KEVEXLUM-388440 format. One line per 3 residues: number of its first residue (from 1); their letters; for each residue x, y, z of N, C-alpha, C, O, CB. Coordinates in nm, 4 decimals. Atoms other than C-alpha are relative to their C-alpha. Glycine has a CB too. Layout:
% KEVEXLUM-388440
NUM) a) X:Y:Z:X:Y:Z:X:Y:Z:X:Y:Z:X:Y:Z; ... $
This chain:
% KEVEXLUM-388440
1) xxx) 0.0441:-0.1327:-0.0357:2.6347:-1.7113:-4.4446:-0.1380:-0.0042:0.0678:-0.1627:0.0673:0.1649:-0.0038:0.0890:-0.1242; 0.1331:0.0108:-0.0585:2.2740:-1.8118:-4.3716:0.0061:-0.0536:0.1421:-0.0654:-0.0058:0.2302:-0.0882:-0.0896:-0.0855; -0.0118:0.0589:-0.1338:2.3760:-2.0221:-4.0740:0.0511:0.1054:0.0978:0.0029:0.1151:0.2107:0.0949:-0.1236:-0.0017 $
4) xxx) -0.0537:-0.1055:-0.0876:2.5769:-1.7337:-3.9321:-0.1073:0.1041:0.0314:-0.1197:0.1467:0.1462:0.1223:0.0681:-0.0658; 0.1079:-0.0977:-0.0213:2.2857:-1.4912:-3.9779:-0.1061:-0.0557:0.0945:-0.1555:0.0144:0.1828:-0.0647:0.0393:-0.1343; 0.0994:0.0630:-0.0865:2.0463:-1.7373:-3.8171:0.0509:-0.0078:0.1434:-0.0250:0.0147:0.2377:-0.0354:-0.1403:-0.0516 $
7) xxx) -0.0577:0.0083:-0.1337:2.2827:-1.7850:-3.5233:0.0002:0.1363:0.0685:-0.0267:0.1457:0.1883:0.1423:-0.0554:-0.0069; 0.0012:-0.1358:-0.0565:2.3117:-1.4082:-3.4732:-0.1412:0.0395:0.0406:-0.1616:0.0947:0.1488:0.0565:0.1020:-0.1013; 0.1395:-0.0328:-0.0332:1.9331:-1.3637:-3.4855:-0.0470:-0.0781:0.1230:-0.1176:-0.0241:0.2082:-0.0924:-0.0301:-0.1202 $
10) xxx) 0.0369:0.0805:-0.1163:1.8884:-1.6481:-3.2376:0.0620:0.0567:0.1273:-0.0041:0.0639:0.2308:0.0436:-0.1458:-0.0196; -0.0670:-0.0588:-0.1163:2.1427:-1.4927:-3.0012:-0.0677:0.1290:0.0432:-0.0837:0.1536:0.1627:0.1474:0.0265:-0.0308; 0.0700:-0.1256:-0.0318:1.9654:-1.1566:-3.0209:-0.1345:-0.0298:0.0648:-0.1715:0.0335:0.1636:-0.0200:0.0861:-0.1277 $
13) xxx) 0.1304:0.0360:-0.0568:1.6280:-1.3177:-2.9541:0.0135:-0.0529:0.1419:-0.0659:-0.0173:0.2290:-0.0691:-0.1041:-0.0874; -0.0222:0.0528:-0.1347:1.7627:-1.5073:-2.6535:0.0392:0.1100:0.0973:-0.0061:0.1111:0.2118:0.1078:-0.1075:-0.0024; -0.0402:-0.1115:-0.0864:1.9248:-1.1945:-2.5141:-0.1188:0.0882:0.0335:-0.1328:0.1325:0.1475:0.1098:0.0834:-0.0670 $
16) xxx) 0.1180:-0.0832:-0.0249:1.6023:-0.9969:-2.5532:-0.0940:-0.0674:0.0988:-0.1509:-0.0011:0.1856:-0.0740:0.0293:-0.1312; 0.0851:0.0738:-0.0930:1.4065:-1.2691:-2.3739:0.0590:0.0016:0.1395:-0.0141:0.0187:0.2370:-0.0195:-0.1440:-0.0473; -0.0659:0.0022:-0.1309:1.6608:-1.2869:-2.0919:-0.0158:0.1330:0.0719:-0.0236:0.1358:0.1947:0.1483:-0.0334:-0.0155 $
19) xxx) 0.0143:-0.1321:-0.0616:1.6258:-0.9124:-2.0320:-0.1375:0.0194:0.0618:-0.1545:0.1032:0.1503:0.0255:0.1088:-0.1027; 0.1347:-0.0165:-0.0520:1.2563:-0.9526:-1.9635:-0.0308:-0.0989:0.1119:-0.1420:-0.0990:0.1646:-0.1006:-0.0156:-0.1116; 0.0224:0.1011:-0.1020:1.2985:-1.2359:-1.7127:0.0680:0.0399:0.1312:0.1685:0.1109:0.1319:0.0517:-0.1366:-0.0479 $
22) xxx) -0.0558:-0.0267:-0.1327:1.3655:-1.2162:-1.3389:-0.0382:-0.1164:0.0919:-0.1355:-0.1867:0.0649:-0.0520:0.1376:0.0575; 0.0382:0.1045:-0.0962:1.3639:-1.4578:-1.0437:-0.1359:0.0328:0.0629:-0.1649:0.1488:0.0922:0.1085:-0.0149:0.1109; 0.1292:-0.0195:-0.0670:1.0171:-1.5070:-0.8937:0.0272:0.0451:0.1422:0.1016:-0.0195:0.2159:-0.0865:-0.1310:-0.0017 $
25) xxx) -0.0171:-0.0528:-0.1353:1.0001:-1.2972:-0.5782:-0.1296:-0.0183:0.0785:-0.2303:0.0468:0.0507:0.0411:0.1498:-0.0036; 0.1125:0.0188:-0.0904:0.7625:-1.4229:-0.3120:0.0172:0.0926:0.1196:0.1289:0.1328:0.1523:-0.0113:-0.1481:0.0453; -0.0024:-0.0764:-0.1249:0.6732:-1.2209:-0.0034:-0.0260:-0.1001:0.1105:-0.1281:-0.1689:0.1096:-0.1066:0.1179:0.0011 $
28) xxx) 0.0139:0.0981:-0.1081:0.7242:-1.4278:0.3099:-0.0102:0.0691:0.1355:0.0747:0.1504:0.1721:0.1188:-0.0977:-0.0004; 0.0188:-0.0433:-0.1388:0.5906:-1.3489:0.6570:0.0120:0.1510:0.0187:0.0794:0.1978:0.1105:0.1000:-0.0688:0.0883; 0.0050:-0.1454:-0.0173:0.5317:-0.9769:0.6052:-0.0854:0.0296:0.1230:-0.1934:-0.0276:0.1379:-0.0579:0.0716:-0.1282 $
31) xxx) 0.0743:-0.0242:-0.1241:0.4180:-0.8356:0.9395:-0.1328:0.0731:-0.0247:-0.1429:0.1596:-0.1118:0.0860:0.0809:0.0967; 0.1263:-0.0728:-0.0020:0.0589:-0.7266:0.9950:0.0206:0.1168:0.0945:0.0337:0.0976:0.2153:-0.1216:-0.0915:0.0448; -0.0282:-0.1188:-0.0816:0.1106:-0.3696:1.1168:-0.1053:0.1067:-0.0263:-0.1400:0.1350:-0.1409:0.1419:0.0554:-0.0298 $
34) xxx) 0.0964:-0.1095:0.0107:-0.1412:-0.0948:1.1880:0.0669:0.1293:0.0432:0.1682:0.1285:0.1131:-0.1266:-0.0279:0.0859; -0.0552:-0.1313:-0.0356:-0.0769:0.2757:1.2244:-0.0056:0.0230:0.1506:0.0821:0.0886:0.2068:-0.0760:0.1118:-0.0727; 0.0162:-0.0220:-0.1439:-0.2009:0.2673:1.5838:0.0726:-0.1056:0.0838:0.0855:-0.0907:0.2053:-0.1478:0.0009:0.0357 $
37) xxx) -0.0624:0.1094:-0.0740:-0.0189:-0.0538:1.6770:-0.1017:-0.0994:0.0535:-0.0651:-0.1977:0.1180:0.0816:0.0549:0.1141; 0.1081:0.0885:-0.0451:-0.3550:-0.2167:1.7492:0.0065:-0.1336:-0.0734:0.0352:-0.1381:-0.1931:-0.1380:0.0664:-0.0222; 0.0075:0.1320:0.0619:-0.3823:-0.5892:1.6850:-0.1295:-0.0115:-0.0785:-0.2322:0.0450:-0.0410:0.0096:-0.1121:0.1064 $
40) xxx) 0.1189:0.0223:0.0824:-0.6238:-0.6968:1.4153:-0.0461:-0.1443:0.0125:0.0341:-0.2344:0.0372:0.0282:0.0347:-0.1475; 0.0545:0.1357:0.0035:-0.8544:-0.9977:1.4070:0.0290:-0.0606:-0.1376:0.0654:0.0110:-0.2310:-0.1544:-0.0001:0.0303; -0.0180:0.0643:0.1307:-0.8236:-1.2531:1.1269:-0.0963:0.0567:-0.1027:-0.0599:0.0752:-0.2188:-0.0193:-0.1513:0.0115 $
43) xxx) 0.0977:-0.0570:0.0944:-1.1391:-1.1119:0.9715:0.0431:0.1379:-0.0480:0.0222:0.1714:-0.1646:-0.1387:0.0090:0.0652; -0.0484:-0.1322:0.0402:-0.9885:-0.7622:0.9695:0.1191:-0.0113:-0.0958:0.1292:0.0655:-0.1914:0.0396:0.0821:0.1238; -0.1143:0.0228:0.0900:-0.6662:-0.8907:0.8087:-0.0525:-0.0473:-0.1352:-0.0106:0.0025:-0.2397:0.1001:-0.1049:0.0605 $
46) xxx) 0.0614:0.0521:0.1222:-0.8710:-1.0856:0.5539:-0.0635:0.1120:-0.0799:-0.0421:0.1214:-0.2007:-0.1046:-0.1069:0.0331; 0.0688:-0.1096:0.0689:-1.0810:-0.7789:0.4703:0.1002:0.0980:-0.0616:0.0786:0.1472:-0.1723:-0.0933:0.0742:0.0974; -0.1021:-0.0923:0.0520:-0.7709:-0.5606:0.4269:0.0661:-0.0573:-0.1253:0.0903:0.0154:-0.2216:0.1070:0.0287:0.1078 $
49) xxx) -0.0610:0.0644:0.1162:-0.6149:-0.8117:0.1868:-0.0961:0.0001:-0.1182:-0.0564:0.0300:-0.2309:0.0422:-0.1437:0.0341; 0.1000:0.0016:0.1069:-0.9363:-0.8463:-0.0130:-0.0178:0.1397:-0.0611:-0.0247:0.1536:-0.1832:-0.1347:-0.0519:0.0537; 0.0131:-0.1384:0.0487:-0.9746:-0.4656:-0.0384:0.1203:0.0412:-0.0838:0.1055:0.1019:-0.1898:-0.0166:0.0970:0.1177 $
52) xxx) -0.1232:-0.0384:0.0690:-0.6126:-0.4193:-0.1429:0.0054:-0.0613:-0.1392:0.0295:0.0087:-0.2376:0.1230:-0.0429:0.0814; -0.0056:0.0670:0.1299:-0.6238:-0.6762:-0.4201:-0.1067:0.0483:-0.0958:-0.0785:0.0759:-0.2124:-0.0131:-0.1481:0.0181; 0.1098:-0.0462:0.0851:-0.9631:-0.5715:-0.5520:0.0245:0.1408:-0.0514:-0.0084:0.1724:-0.1657:-0.1315:-0.0049:0.0760 $
55) xxx) -0.0289:-0.1379:0.0402:-0.8525:-0.2088:-0.5597:0.1031:0.0100:-0.1110:0.1082:0.1105:-0.1818:0.0476:0.0783:0.1184; -0.1024:0.0015:0.1055:-0.5649:-0.3033:-0.7923:-0.0422:-0.0831:-0.1215:0.0361:-0.1004:-0.2149:0.1310:-0.0543:0.0558; 0.0481:0.0775:0.1135:-0.7769:-0.5147:-1.0262:0.0217:-0.1501:0.0107:-0.0072:-0.2237:-0.0836:0.0650:0.0484:-0.1223 $
58) xxx) -0.0131:0.1439:-0.0221:-0.6909:-0.8553:-0.8785:-0.1384:-0.0563:0.0310:-0.2177:0.0091:0.0986:0.1009:-0.0312:0.1162; 0.1205:0.0724:-0.0386:-0.9793:-1.1019:-0.8565:0.0391:-0.0830:0.1215:0.1200:-0.1753:0.1125:-0.0570:-0.0905:-0.1185; -0.0374:0.0629:-0.1268:-0.9620:-1.2129:-0.4945:-0.1068:-0.1019:0.0392:-0.2263:-0.0724:0.0364:0.0180:0.1068:0.1122 $
61) xxx) 0.0921:0.1062:-0.0389:-1.1164:-1.5411:-0.3798:0.0466:-0.0602:0.1321:0.1609:-0.1038:0.1454:-0.0093:-0.1092:-0.1103; -0.0298:0.0609:-0.1293:-1.1304:-1.6636:-0.0218:-0.0020:-0.1511:-0.0189:-0.1050:-0.2090:-0.0532:-0.1027:0.0454:0.1107; -0.0113:0.1440:0.0213:-1.0076:-2.0212:-0.0396:-0.0219:-0.0778:0.1295:-0.0165:-0.2007:0.1291:0.1366:-0.0338:-0.0585 $
64) xxx) 0.0142:0.0671:-0.1284:-1.0682:-2.0964:0.3282:0.1370:-0.0296:0.0575:0.2385:0.0018:-0.0046:-0.0818:-0.1293:-0.0141; -0.1269:0.0333:-0.0661:-0.8001:-2.2184:0.5679:0.0930:0.1203:0.0070:0.2147:0.1055:-0.0050:0.0695:-0.1146:-0.0734; -0.0789:-0.1224:-0.0137:-0.6844:-1.8564:0.6081:0.0894:0.0252:-0.1210:0.2039:0.0683:-0.1068:0.0848:-0.0069:0.1255 $
67) xxx) -0.0729:-0.0228:0.1244:-0.5748:-1.8353:0.2443:-0.0919:0.0659:-0.1020:-0.2068:0.0257:-0.1203:0.0569:-0.1326:-0.0558; 0.0696:-0.0683:0.1082:-0.6831:-1.5996:-0.0312:0.0790:-0.0250:-0.1274:0.2021:-0.0239:-0.1261:-0.0158:0.1538:0.0287; -0.0648:0.0157:0.1299:-0.6104:-1.6628:-0.3988:-0.0316:0.1248:-0.0818:-0.1475:0.1632:-0.0973:-0.0480:-0.1311:-0.0737 $
70) xxx) 0.0158:-0.1189:0.0831:-0.5529:-1.3573:-0.6151:0.0373:-0.0314:-0.1432:0.1388:-0.0960:-0.1691:0.0853:0.1158:0.0531; -0.0252:0.0204:0.1422:-0.5730:-1.3630:-0.9939:-0.0018:0.1355:-0.0692:-0.0975:0.2117:-0.0561:-0.1051:-0.0964:-0.0630; -0.0104:-0.1242:0.0755:-0.4582:-1.0740:-1.2120:0.0002:-0.0341:-0.1478:0.0830:-0.1123:-0.1945:0.1279:0.0800:0.0393 $
73) xxx) 0.0123:0.0208:0.1442:-0.5639:-1.0698:-1.5775:0.0338:0.1305:-0.0698:-0.0383:0.2292:-0.0555:-0.1435:-0.0490:-0.0389; -0.0409:-0.1184:0.0759:-0.3794:-0.8195:-1.7990:0.0301:-0.0421:-0.1430:0.1226:-0.1192:-0.1684:0.1244:0.0692:0.0649; -0.0140:0.0368:0.1408:-0.4148:-0.8468:-2.1758:0.0004:-0.1521:-0.0135:-0.0991:-0.2168:0.0193:0.1297:0.0606:-0.0604 $
76) xxx) -0.0067:0.1457:0.0167:-0.2988:-1.2021:-2.2531:0.0665:-0.0676:0.1196:0.0838:-0.1894:0.1204:0.0758:-0.0351:-0.1280; -0.0746:0.0523:-0.1137:-0.1205:-1.2438:-1.9193:-0.0925:-0.0282:0.1190:-0.1881:0.0452:0.1444:0.1100:0.0987:0.0407; 0.0711:0.0338:-0.1232:-0.2534:-1.4127:-1.6061:0.1024:-0.0382:0.1054:0.1914:-0.1195:0.0807:-0.1024:-0.1159:-0.0230 $
79) xxx) -0.0836:0.0357:-0.1144:-0.0808:-1.4274:-1.2688:-0.0908:-0.0433:0.1135:-0.1911:0.0224:0.1414:0.0913:0.1189:0.0437; 0.0785:0.0512:-0.1124:-0.2160:-1.6313:-0.9777:0.0931:-0.0147:0.1202:0.1986:-0.0776:0.1111:-0.0686:-0.1371:-0.0357; -0.0765:0.0097:-0.1244:-0.0866:-1.5972:-0.6212:-0.0892:-0.0532:0.1108:-0.2114:-0.0393:0.1064:0.0594:0.1373:0.0394 $
82) xxx) 0.0733:0.0376:-0.1201:-0.1858:-1.7495:-0.2905:0.0521:0.0864:0.1138:0.1716:0.1144:0.1232:0.0155:-0.1532:0.0321; -0.0337:-0.0904:-0.1092:-0.1916:-1.5314:0.0181:-0.0472:-0.0612:0.1316:-0.1598:-0.0362:0.1745:-0.0637:0.1404:-0.0219; 0.0348:0.0480:-0.1341:-0.1888:-1.7204:0.3480:0.0197:0.1148:0.0997:0.1106:0.1963:0.0840:0.0873:-0.1250:0.0399 $
85) xxx) -0.0073:-0.1112:-0.0954:-0.2469:-1.4886:0.6447:-0.0385:-0.0455:0.1398:-0.1049:-0.1473:0.1591:-0.0910:0.1150:-0.0443; 0.0372:0.0208:-0.1404:-0.2783:-1.4757:1.0212:-0.0116:0.1389:0.0616:-0.0026:0.2395:-0.0088:0.1063:-0.0908:0.0779; 0.0055:-0.1303:-0.0672:-0.3151:-1.2011:1.2788:0.1388:0.0617:0.0131:0.1510:0.1804:0.0432:-0.0640:-0.0140:0.1385 $
88) xxx) -0.1380:-0.0486:-0.0145:0.0664:-1.1700:1.2841:0.0676:0.0347:-0.1318:0.1438:0.1311:-0.1392:0.0822:-0.1029:0.0707; -0.0706:-0.0230:0.1258:0.1763:-1.1920:0.9199:-0.0785:-0.0549:-0.1186:-0.1816:-0.1203:-0.1026:0.1385:-0.0635:0.0047; 0.0573:0.0530:0.1231:0.0921:-1.2716:0.5589:0.1141:-0.0253:-0.0977:0.2232:0.0298:-0.0832:-0.1063:0.0980:-0.0608 $
91) xxx) -0.0965:0.0273:0.1058:0.2762:-1.4078:0.2565:-0.0713:0.0114:-0.1342:-0.1935:-0.0011:-0.1412:0.0650:-0.1411:0.0173; 0.0523:0.0023:0.1367:0.2278:-1.3753:-0.1190:0.0907:-0.0945:-0.0775:0.2100:-0.0688:-0.0935:-0.0044:0.1457:-0.0659; -0.0797:0.1035:0.0661:0.3404:-1.6831:-0.3105:-0.0518:-0.0272:-0.1408:-0.1722:-0.0376:-0.1640:-0.0013:-0.1294:0.0825 $
94) xxx) 0.0335:0.0354:0.1383:0.3474:-1.7566:-0.6806:-0.0715:-0.1342:-0.0018:-0.0285:-0.2293:0.0633:0.1274:-0.0049:-0.0888; 0.0713:0.1276:0.0160:0.0955:-2.0254:-0.7731:0.0063:-0.0469:-0.1454:0.0413:-0.1618:-0.1724:-0.1476:0.0139:0.0453; -0.0030:0.0379:0.1403:0.0707:-2.0208:-1.1526:-0.0089:0.1258:-0.0860:-0.0310:0.2360:-0.0358:-0.1153:-0.0983:-0.0335 $
97) xxx) 0.0109:-0.1134:0.0928:0.0684:-1.8006:-1.4610:-0.0271:-0.0508:-0.1403:-0.0074:-0.1681:-0.1719:0.1286:0.0863:0.0020; 0.0200:0.0260:0.1419:-0.0243:-1.7849:-1.8261:0.0684:0.1128:-0.0760:0.0490:0.2303:-0.0447:-0.1532:-0.0104:-0.0367; -0.0664:-0.0954:0.0897:0.1885:-1.6117:-2.0892:0.0988:0.0915:0.0723:0.1204:0.2051:0.0300:-0.1037:0.0842:-0.0705 $
100) xxx) -0.1040:-0.0754:-0.0699:0.4513:-1.4936:-1.8384:0.1347:-0.0734:-0.0047:0.2292:-0.0364:0.0649:-0.0415:0.0248:0.1459; -0.1243:0.0720:0.0265:0.7171:-1.7431:-1.9525:0.0673:-0.0548:0.1257:0.1901:-0.0566:0.1337:0.0954:0.0901:-0.0717; -0.0576:0.0538:-0.1239:0.7647:-1.8958:-1.6059:0.0729:-0.1303:-0.0298:0.0179:-0.2213:-0.0919:-0.1102:-0.0227:0.1074 $
103) xxx) -0.0783:0.1222:0.0138:1.0403:-2.1556:-1.6042:0.1207:0.0073:0.0918:0.1876:0.1105:0.0987:0.0441:-0.0218:-0.1468; -0.1202:0.0102:-0.0829:1.3090:-2.2656:-1.3602:0.0143:0.1149:0.0997:0.1238:0.1675:0.1197:0.1219:-0.0049:-0.0881; -0.0049:-0.1065:-0.1002:1.2162:-2.0058:-1.0977:0.0104:0.1398:-0.0576:0.0285:0.2360:0.0172:0.1146:-0.0229:0.0906 $
106) xxx) -0.0052:-0.1299:0.0678:1.2207:-1.7228:-1.3549:-0.1384:0.0315:-0.0563:-0.2164:-0.0589:-0.0866:0.1081:0.0004:-0.1137; 0.1292:-0.0431:0.0534:0.9239:-1.5191:-1.4782:0.0170:0.1375:-0.0624:0.1157:0.2061:-0.0359:-0.1097:0.0024:0.1111; -0.0049:-0.1333:0.0595:0.8516:-1.2083:-1.6815:0.0143:0.1030:0.1117:-0.0543:0.0950:0.2135:-0.1274:0.0281:-0.0861 $
109) xxx) -0.0333:-0.0941:-0.1077:0.9877:-0.9154:-1.4816:-0.1198:0.0820:0.0487:-0.1185:0.1283:0.1628:0.1085:0.0937:-0.0468; 0.1171:-0.0765:-0.0441:0.6490:-0.7375:-1.4700:-0.0726:-0.0673:0.1162:-0.1346:0.0007:0.1981:-0.0963:0.0191:-0.1161; 0.0679:0.0723:-0.1082:0.5155:-1.0087:-1.2378:0.0448:0.0525:0.1362:-0.0384:0.0783:0.2232:0.0278:-0.1515:-0.0103 $
112) xxx) -0.0500:-0.0466:-0.1301:0.7407:-0.8937:-0.9527:-0.0506:0.1397:0.0332:-0.0769:0.1695:0.1497:0.1527:-0.0010:0.0015; 0.0568:-0.1331:-0.0227:0.6193:-0.5360:-0.9958:-0.1451:-0.0073:0.0448:-0.1879:0.0688:0.1317:0.0105:0.0838:-0.1263; 0.1400:0.0165:-0.0405:0.2589:-0.6512:-0.9698:-0.0089:-0.0476:0.1441:-0.0950:-0.0019:0.2193:-0.0721:-0.0991:-0.0930 $
115) xxx) -0.0012:0.0498:-0.1379:0.3392:-0.8397:-0.6486:0.0445:0.1110:0.0961:-0.0094:0.1217:0.2063:0.0936:-0.1234:0.0126; -0.0425:-0.1127:-0.0843:0.5230:-0.5339:-0.5079:-0.1145:0.0985:0.0193:-0.1350:0.1486:0.1299:0.1217:0.0717:-0.0621; 0.1159:-0.0896:-0.0121:0.2181:-0.3178:-0.5823:-0.1049:-0.0585:0.0931:-0.1638:0.0133:0.1739:-0.0617:0.0272:-0.1376 $
118) xxx) 0.0968:0.0666:-0.0880:-0.0072:-0.5724:-0.4122:0.0470:0.0067:0.1449:-0.0333:0.0317:0.2347:-0.0208:-0.1472:-0.0429; -0.0553:-0.0068:-0.1363:0.2226:-0.5808:-0.1075:-0.0191:0.1395:0.0582:-0.0620:0.1534:0.1727:0.1502:-0.0376:0.0003; 0.0179:-0.1386:-0.0482:0.2173:-0.1994:-0.0789:-0.1469:0.0280:0.0317:-0.1775:0.0915:0.1326:0.0515:0.1015:-0.1053 $
121) xxx) 0.1422:-0.0239:-0.0235:-0.1624:-0.1943:-0.1092:-0.0492:-0.0747:0.1240:-0.1288:-0.0212:0.2011:-0.0818:-0.0421:-0.1227; 0.0389:0.0747:-0.1209:-0.2041:-0.4653:0.1550:0.0500:0.0727:0.1237:-0.0248:0.0913:0.2196:0.0560:-0.1451:-0.0034; -0.0558:-0.0711:-0.1157:0.0275:-0.2803:0.3925:-0.0763:0.1290:0.0291:-0.1007:0.1611:0.1454:0.1479:0.0316:-0.0236 $
124) xxx) 0.0760:-0.1232:-0.0190:-0.1628:0.0462:0.3369:-0.1379:-0.0300:0.0593:-0.1842:0.0421:0.1477:-0.0145:0.0753:-0.1337; 0.1307:0.0355:-0.0536:-0.4965:-0.1240:0.4025:0.0093:-0.0514:0.1428:-0.0794:-0.0246:0.2239:-0.0656:-0.1040:-0.0877; -0.0189:0.0459:-0.1382:-0.3630:-0.2942:0.7152:0.0250:0.1192:0.0918:-0.0305:0.1256:0.2016:0.1178:-0.1005:0.0090 $
127) xxx) -0.0322:-0.1179:-0.0816:-0.2234:0.0365:0.8449:-0.1262:0.0813:0.0281:-0.1431:0.1340:0.1381:0.1058:0.0883:-0.0708; 0.1227:-0.0785:-0.0152:-0.5596:0.2063:0.7901:-0.1063:-0.0739:0.0803:-0.2057:-0.0132:0.1202:-0.0555:0.0366:-0.1363; 0.1019:0.0798:-0.0688:-0.7498:-0.0752:0.9635:0.0001:0.0174:0.1510:-0.0718:-0.0535:0.2214:0.0193:-0.1444:-0.0322 $
130) x) -0.0055:-0.0192:-0.1450:-0.6663:0.0524:1.3089:-0.1165:0.0788:0.0414:-0.1327:0.1074:0.1600:0.1281:0.0682:0.0443 $
């Protein structure tokens, strides 16, 4: 009876964990677009990305080589992304995390929401940079 109860509890725990996991979603080659259609310089793209991340609570660090590293600290969770950019496009790629259960291309589902929010904020800042 104990073994059966333990097996049921283990199955429930695994199912609950699986519900909170999702595939890591990177943003690849998102276009740099302004409201006016005006082209932006690399410095303007960089500034828009830095403003967007900082406005959402990400700690943004210019890593050089046209790459920014963003770190989000929420409670016990840490997410780190790298954001390579050019005058044409930018990407947001998973780099590392703490307490988000990343394994085999899966991560806590909240991570993808944070990246979606960052993408929307970057796009809004790029659009306003015209």
